[in-house]
N, C-alpha and C positions, 0 to 999 in steps of 0.2 A: 921645496921639492915634495915633502910629505903631503902638504895640502893639495898640490897639483895631482898627485896620485889619488888621493882621497876623493877629489872632486871629478875624477874621470868618468864615473857613471852619469853624472849630470851633464858633463860636456858631450858625451856620446848621445845622451838623450836629446840634448839641444840640437845636435847635428841631425839626428833622425827626424825630429819634429821640423827642422828647417827644410829638409828634403820633402817631407810629407806636405807641409804647408805650401811650399813652392809648387809642388805637383798639382795640388788642388787649385791653387790660385791661377796658375798659368796653363792649365789643361786646354783652355779655350780662351779666345780674346773677348770674353764677356765678363760681366760682373753681376753679382746677386743683388737684387733689390732695385728700386727705382729712385729713392730719394737721393742717392749718391750723384745722380745727374744734376740735381739742383745744387748740391754742394760743390761739385766740380765747376759748374758755371759761375757761381758766386766767387769762387777762388780765382777763376780766370779773369773775372771783371776787376778784381783787386789790381790786376796788372795794368789795366787801362784807366780805371776810374778811382783807384785808391780806395781807402775805407769809406769815402763818401757815399759809395754805392749802398751801404747798409742803412743810410739815412733816408732813402727813398723807397726802394723795393716796390715799384708800381705794377709788378707783373701779375700779382694776385689781386685783381681790382676789387672784387666784392668779399673781402675778408677783413677781419680786424687788423691784419697785417698792413693793409693799405692805410688804415687810420693811425696805426702806431708802428711805423717801420722800425724793425730791430733785427739783429742777427742772434738767433737763439744758439747758434753753433760757431761763434766767432773763433774760438781757440782751434777748433778742427779745421776751419778754413785757413787759418794762419799756418797750420802745419802743412796743409796741402799746397799752399802758395808757392814756397820755394821749389817743391818737386815739380810743379807745373812749368817752371821757368825753363827747364831743359829736358823734360820727359813728356812722352805721349800721355794724355790725361788718364787713360785706362791703366797704363803701366804704372803711372805715378800713384794712383789710389791703391793698386795691389801691393806695391812696395810699402806704402804707409800701413796697410793692414798687416803685412808681414812683420814690420818693425814693432807695431803695437802688440801683436800676438806674442812675440818673443819677449818683449818687456813684461807683459802680463805673467807669463809662466815663470820667468826668472824672479820677478818680485814675489810671486807666490812661494818659490823655493827659499828666498831670503827670509820671508815671514816664518816659514816652517823651521828654519835654522835658528832664528831668534827665540822660538818657543821650545827649542831643544827637541824637535820632532825628527825622528829618524825615517828611513825608508821613503826618501823624497820621490823616487820614481814611481812607487805604488800610488802615492797620494796624487801625483801629477796625472797619472793614467786615469784614476778615478775622476779627477777634476775635468779632464778633457773628454773622456769617453763614457761617463755614466749616463749621459743623456744625449740622444741624437739631436734633439731640438737645440740644446745649448750649444753643442759643437757646431751645428749648422749656423747658428746666429753669430758665432765668432767671426764668421767669414763675411757677414753682411757689412758692407763698407759704410759704416755710420759712426757718429761720435760716441755712441754708448760704450764702445770698447775703452775709450779714455775714462769714462765714468767708473767702469768696473775696476780699473787699475787704481784710480784716485780713491775710490771707496775703501779699498784694502789698505792703501797708504794711510788714510785718515784713521782707520781703526787702529793700525799699528802705532801711529803718533799718539793717539789718545791713551792707548794702553800703557805706553812707555813714557808718557808725559813729555813728549818732545814737542813743545809748543811752537817752536820756530818751524818745524816741519809741518805742523798742523795748520799754521798760518799760510805757509807756502802752498801746500796741497789744496787748501780751501780756496785760495786765490785762483789757482789754475783751474780747479773745478768750476767755480763760478764763471770763469772766462769761457770755458769750453762747453759747458753743458747746462741746459735749463733745469735739470732735476736737482738743484742744490739743496732742496728740502732734505734729501737723504743724508746730507752731512749732519743735520741736527737730529734726524731719526737715530742715527748711530750714537751720537753723543748723549741724547736723552736716555736711551736704553742703558748705555754704559754707566752713566752718572747715577741713575736710579738704583741700579744694582750695586754699585760702589757704596752709595749712601746706606742701602739696606744692610750691608755687611760691616761698614766702617763708621757710619754716621758722620762722614765727612763729605763736603761738597766743594769742589774746586771751580770757582767762577771762570778760571782761565780756559776751561774746556769750551765755554760759550763766547767769551770775549774775543778770542783770536778769530774764530770762524765768522763771527758777526762783523768784526772789523774788516776781515777780508772781503766779505760779501758787500758791505757798504762801499768800501774803497773801489772794488772792482766795478760795481754798478755805476758809481759817480764818474769815474774817469773814462768810461766807455764813450765813444762818439755818438751812440744811439740812446744815451740817457736823456730823459726819463722813460722813453718808450719801452725800453728793455724791461723795466719794472712791471709795467702793465701787461706785457706779453708773457713775462715769466709767471705772473699771477694766473693768467688765463691758462697757460700750459700746465701749471702745477695743480691748480684747484678747480677751475671751471670745467676743464676736460675730464677730470676725475669725477666731479659731481654729475655731469651729463651722462657719463658712463654708468655711474651707480644707479641713477634714476631711470636708466634705459630710455633716453629721450628719442631714440630712433635714428640718431645720426649714423650714416653709413661710414663707419671707421674701418681701418685696415685690419687684416687678420691678426696682427701682433697685439692689438688692443682687445681682441675677442676674449670671451671667457674660456676657461680650460675645457677641453672635451675629453671623451673617453681615451682617445689616442694619446693625449697629453699624460693622463694618469698611467697609462701603460708605459710610456716612454720614461717617465720619472719614477718608476716603481723602486728602483734600486736606491735613488737619492731619498725617497720618502721613507724607505725601510731603515736607512741609516739614522734618520731623525728619531724613529721609534727606538731603535737600539740605544742611541745616545741618551734618550730620555730615561730609559731604565738604568743605564750605567750612571747617569748624573745622580740619581737617587742613591745608588750604591756608594758613589764616591763622596757623597755629601760630607761625611765626617772623617774621610781618610785623606783629604787634601790639606796639607799643612800650609802651603803658601796661599795668602790671601789674594795675591795678584792672579794666580792660576785659577782660583775659585771664581773670581769676578769675571775673568775672560771666558771661563766655561759657561757660566750662566748667560753672559752677554751673547756669545755665539749661539747658544741654544734659542734664546728669545729672537735674535735676528733671523735665524733659519726658519723658525715658526712664522714670524712676521712676513717674511718675503715669500714663504710657501703659500700662505693665505692670500697675499697680494698677487701672487702668480696665478692662482685659481681665478681671481677677478679679471686679470689681464696678463696673458701669458708672456708679454715682453719682459716681465720681472724675473723670468727664469734666469736671466743673466746675473742676478744677484743671489737668487735662491741656491743655485748649485755651488758657487764658490764658498758661501758661508757655511753650507751644510758639510762640504768636504773638509773645510778648516775645522769645523766643530768635530767631526768624526776623528780627524787626525789628533786633535788636542785631547779628545776624550780617551782614546786608546793609549795615548802617551801617558796620561795621568793614571790610567788603569794599570799599566805596566809598572809604573813607579809604586803603586799601592801593593803590588804582589811581592811581599818581602819575606814571606816564610820559606823555609827550606823546601817544602813540598811544592809550593807554587813556583819557585825557581827551577826545580827539577822538571816540573811540567813544561815550562817554557823552553828549557834546554833540550828536552826530548822532542818537542815540536820542531825546534830549529834543525835538529839532526834528521828528523823525518822529511822535512821539505827539501833537504839537500839530496835526497835520493833521486836517481834518474827518472823513475816513474812519475814522482810528484813534480819534478821539473818539467817534464813533458806535458803533464796535466796543466801546469801554470801557464806554459806557453800557449797551449790550446785555448785556455780560458782567456788569456790576454788578447789573442787574435779574434776570438768570438766577441769579446767586449768591444773592440775597436771597429769591427766590421761594419755594423749598421751606421754609426756616426760618420765614418769616413765615406761610406757609400752615399749617404744623404747629401753630404757637402760636395762630393765629387759630381753627383748627378745635378746638384743645384747649379754648378757652373757649367756642366756639359749641356743641360737643357735650358739654360737661361736665354732669354730673348737676345737677338743680335743688337749690337750697339746702334745699328742703322734703323731700328724700329721707329716708325713714324717720321723718319727723316725726310722722305719725299714730300709728304704733305706739309710738313713744317717748312721746308724750304720753298714750297710753292707759295705758302702764305707770306713768307719773307719777301718773295720777289714780285708778288702780285697784289699786295694790300698796303694801304698807307701806313707809315710808321706810327707806332703807339695805338693802332686800331685794335679794338677788343675782339677776341675770338671766343665765340660761345662754344665751349667744348663739353662733351658729355661726361667723361670720366675724370674724376678729381686726381686720381693716381697717374694719369697720363701727363700731367703738367710737367714733372721734372725732365722727362724726355723732350717734350715740346720746347721747353725753356732752353734746354741744352743745345738743341739744334737751331733754335730761333728765339732770340731775345728782342727781335724787331717789333713783335707784337706783344700785347698784353692779354691776359687770360682771366677767366672767371674765378677760379679757385685752385689751390694747390697745397700739397703736402699733407694737410689734414682738413677735412670738410667742416670740422667743428669750428674752425675759425670763421668760416662763412656763416654758420648758424649763429655764432656770437655777434657777427656783423649785422645780420637781419635774418631772423629765422623764417619770416614770410617769403623773402627772396630765395632763401635756401630751398624751401619746399616747392616754390615755383620752379626753380631749376631742376629739382629732382623729378617733379611731376611732368615737366615738358619732355625731358630726356628719356624717362622710364615708362611713362603712360600716355604721352602725346596729348597732354591736356594742360591748358594754361591756368591752373588753379593753385593756390597757395595753402590748401589744407594739408595736414600731415599725410604722407603717402599711404600709411597703413589704414587710414580712414576712408580712402577713396575706392569705391566699387564702381567700375566703369559701366556695369549693368544697371546700377541704381545710384545716381549721382546726388539725389536729394539728401541722403544721410550726411554727406560731407559738405553740403552747401555749395558744391560745384554746379555748373550749368553746362548744358549740351553745346551751347555756342563756343564754349572754351576749347572744344575739340576740333574746331574749324581751322583749316589751314591759314585763313586770313588772320584769325585771332592769334594763332601761335606765331606767325610772322611779325605781327604788330607788337606782341608782347616782348619778343626777343629784341626788337629794334628799340622800343621805348624803355623797357625795364632793365635791359642789360647793355644798351647802347652798342649793339653789335649787328653787323650785317653778314658775318661769316659764321657758319656752323661747322664745327669739326666733330666727326663721329669716328670712333675707333671700332674694332672688330669684337667687342664684348657682346655676348649673346643678349644681355639685357637691353642693349640699344638698337637691336636689329629691327624691331617694330617701328621705332622712331625713324630709322633710315628708310624703311619702306613707306612710311607716312610721307616723308619728304619727297621721295621718288614718285609717289602717286600724285603729287601736286606740283608739276613743273611750271605752272603759271605763277607760283609764288616762290619756289625754290629751284635754283639752277645748279645742277651738279657740275663742279669745276674740275675736280680730279678725284680719282679713285685708285687705290692701291690694294695690296693684299691685307694690309692692317688698318687702313683708315680711308676716310673720304672727306671732302670739303664741299659744302653747299654755300651758295650766295643768295641772300634774300633779295628778291627783285623789288 
């Protein structure tokens, strides 16, 4: 009974978050992001084709995915699968997001309790609302939410030497998400710090995750292709991003902008404060375990902060580790204040914050803090493209083209929606254009230049000046409609061109419309059009 009363604030907080999350998720029959349409379709195909579907994956023809078919998000698809058996796909994915969000915040509470950290609602509020970008990304229906949860579980297992839990969570992680390298990043940082303080090294930290990784990869139906794709996803993509190869990646892989630094100011400020307090607490922490965890969290927060500057998608790890670091640091600080004067100072502060004026100020601060993140997520769903986007042209292709015929489409990020509405056809590229670059970089530049510059040349797009082609090695004949038509037919084995409403492709659309002797417009809607090469 006492525990129930004691946990009432967390129960109420869960109910409030459940209402808030449900409101945001179900405000409109839309979903944030585009990749989820691919995940939904693959999960639906499990119902008809079973797991064999991941051994083929022919829908992105000119990518390394077609050479090494494998499912980088198998665990996520298996979670979606049972929900899709009896629910509408959009409802199913929203319910899964809701379940994962609630699991995430409650495991975070569990971790706080195990570290003897008080004021759970305060730290949860900072976790969820200290960054609008982070809060928004929590509602994007993608497997990384599983990764955030498992990353925290793995850190908890390592810190408490729960090797069975470490093995289990590592297994689920390797099954669910391609970024398994992060398991070893956490373990390496923790063990190095532990060794510096204790001069002890436990090999079990490495053997259990390695065993989980090897077993998970071997027993998968897409082995050994999954190993190759995992390598490309983990190392090749990072390398190409670091050297700025010019591949047109999504916004989440872009470098941090000024807006990002403004959004994460509070989180970054926490790291600075924790850095100062860590120096102060260096000789005041009696427990070796607490000291090891403090330094581990500090290094992890710095590491993911720097990685987030390189690629903003890593904010999903940067924020949780920073909030956990801050909570742990202030808990240790409170324990270190043992003098009579210090305790009086704390007691006076507690009395002060109980005053009505200060409570009103706290409530105002709370609503000010949550306003922008909630607004950003709310508008994300409210302004999201309708589920039916590209549906008309996708269905036209399904009904009027041969099965398995390849569609030459302009935008790589349109693939998930096209695939969701029509898996009758095959496509050029999908999910990440880097996989096409790894398949054949000359073909990648050829596709980019045809769709963006209306020229059949495979030089890097940044080198091409349409007013002076000699510098890039391109020729004027490559801008002729006949050459474009022949190149698409021979190099991409396609007779159908699909163009969406992105501004960057409108010149290409006008180019096709100006050459009806080579390109016949078959259908045009508000969001896309289809041409057939004669």
